[in-house]
C-alpha positions in Angstrom: -12.7 -93.1 -18.0 -14.5 -90.0 -19.4 -16.3 -90.6 -22.7 -15.9 -88.0 -25.5 -19.1 -86.0 -26.1 -20.2 -84.8 -29.5 -19.2 -81.3 -28.5 -15.7 -82.5 -27.6 -15.4 -84.3 -30.9 -16.5 -81.2 -32.9 -13.5 -79.4 -31.6 -11.0 -81.9 -33.0 -9.5 -81.3 -36.4 -7.6 -84.2 -38.2 -5.2 -83.1 -40.9 -3.8 -86.0 -42.8 -2.6 -87.2 -46.2 -3.9 -90.0 -48.4 -0.3 -90.7 -49.3 1.1 -91.2 -45.8 3.1 -94.5 -45.9 3.8 -94.4 -42.1 0.4 -93.7 -40.4 -2.1 -96.1 -41.8 -4.3 -97.4 -43.0 -6.0 -94.2 -44.2 -9.2 -94.7 -42.1 -7.2 -94.5 -38.8 -7.1 -90.7 -39.2 -10.9 -90.4 -39.4 -12.7 -89.7 -36.2 -16.5 -89.6 -36.4 -17.8 -86.2 -35.3 -14.5 -84.4 -35.9 -13.5 -82.1 -38.8 -11.1 -83.5 -41.3 -8.7 -82.0 -43.9 -7.4 -84.6 -46.3 -4.3 -83.6 -48.3 -3.1 -85.3 -51.5 0.4 -85.7 -52.9 2.3 -85.3 -49.7 4.1 -87.9 -47.5 4.1 -88.3 -43.7 7.2 -86.3 -42.9 6.4 -83.6 -45.4 3.1 -82.8 -43.5 5.3 -80.8 -41.0 6.5 -78.4 -43.7 3.7 -78.3 -46.2 2.1 -74.9 -46.5 -1.4 -76.4 -46.8 -1.0 -78.4 -43.6 0.6 -75.4 -41.7 -2.2 -73.0 -42.9 -4.9 -75.6 -41.9 -3.3 -76.0 -38.5 -3.3 -72.3 -37.9 -6.9 -72.0 -39.1 -8.0 -74.9 -36.8 -6.3 -73.4 -33.8 -7.9 -70.0 -34.4 -11.3 -71.6 -34.7 -10.7 -73.2 -31.3 -9.6 -69.9 -29.8 -12.6 -67.8 -31.0 -15.1 -67.3 -28.3 -18.5 -68.9 -29.2 -20.9 -66.4 -30.6 -18.2 -63.8 -31.3 -17.8 -62.1 -34.7 -14.5 -64.0 -35.0 -16.2 -67.3 -34.4 -19.0 -66.5 -36.9 -16.3 -65.6 -39.5 -14.5 -68.9 -38.9 -17.7 -70.9 -39.3 -18.7 -69.0 -42.5 -15.3 -68.8 -44.2 -12.8 -71.2 -42.7 -14.7 -74.1 -41.4 -16.1 -75.2 -44.9 -12.5 -76.1 -45.8 -12.7 -79.0 -43.4 -14.9 -82.0 -44.0 
C-alpha cells in the first residue's frame, strides 16, 4: 500500500461544516497536511447547494489545475489559498 506523501496531502482540500449531524465527529474531516475550509450554519445535505461550498470547490479544483510556477498558480496561492486553513 502506497503511503501519502506531504506533497500529496497538500493537494487535498476538505470542505466541511461544523454543524454536520451525519458526518462526525467534527475531527474526522481534518486531515493533517491538507487544506481545510470549515463552514458554519449549514447541515450535511445543504453542503451540496450552499454557494460558499460550491465556490470553495471550484476554487480548490482550479488550484489543482494550475500548472506549478504559472501565473495562474501564483494567483491562486496569493489570493485564493489563504481562504483555506
